[in-house]
N, C-alpha and C positions, 0 to 999 in steps of 0.2 A: 447370409447366405452366398454372396454375392462370389465374395473367394473360394465357396467350397465347392460351385457352378464350374468355375476357372480353372480349380484344383483335378475336375473331372473330364475336362476336355485335354487340357494336358497330360493327362494319364493315359486317354484316350490314343494321340499325339506319341507319344514313348511308347507305348505299345506299337503300334503300328509300324515305326520306326524303326524300334528293334526286331521288329520280325524280317524285315526289309535288310536289316544290316546284316541277319544271322542268314538270310536265302543268300544273299551276296556274297557272304565268305563261306559258303557251305558246310554251314554249321549242319552237325549229328542231327538230323530231324527223329533216332532212336531214342535219344537225351532226353530227359524228362521234361528241364527246366526249356531247350530249346520247343519242345513237342509244346507244352505250357502258353508260350507266349507266342507262337506260332496258331494254334488251336483258336484263344485270345484274337488275335489278328485277322483271322478269317473270322469270326464271329464279328467284329466291328466293323469289317466291312464287306459283309452280305449285302447290306441295301447297295452298293457301290459293283455288286460280283459285276464281268463282262459287261462293265458299262463302258469299255472300250476293250475287242481281242486280236493279238496279236500271233503267230505264230512263235514268237519264242514266249514258256508261259514265263520267265521270270520278268519280263520287259510287262506285259500287262500284268503281274503284281506288283510289280515298283509304281506304273500309270495308274491302276485303280484303286491302292492303297495310299500315295498319294495324298488323291486326290478326296477320298475319304480322311484322311486327317485332317487335310485343308478342310472340309467342311463340318468337321468335329468342333475346329477349332474356331472356327466361325459362328457355328450355331452359341456355343459356349461364352464367345465372349458376347453378343447380343442375350442370350438369355442373363448373363450376369451382369451386361448393362440395363436391362431392366428387370430386375430381381432389387437392384436399387434404389427403386420408389418405392 
């Protein structure tokens, strides 16, 4: 069970990281795969939306999505540790 929790945390981090990479690379948002990754990333980052605001929208995305990734990773680690008991 704890391995599955940790895998879910890593999956969230991977989606957010890939979304940031696609944004940085100016990937075509009309592409189905790019759109799906960015939609999933936006959904995962919803609790952290506008945590920090910047004039540069990409910089704001990088900051908030990085915080979201760190939070999901830490939450997964804690829940994974607790599931071992």
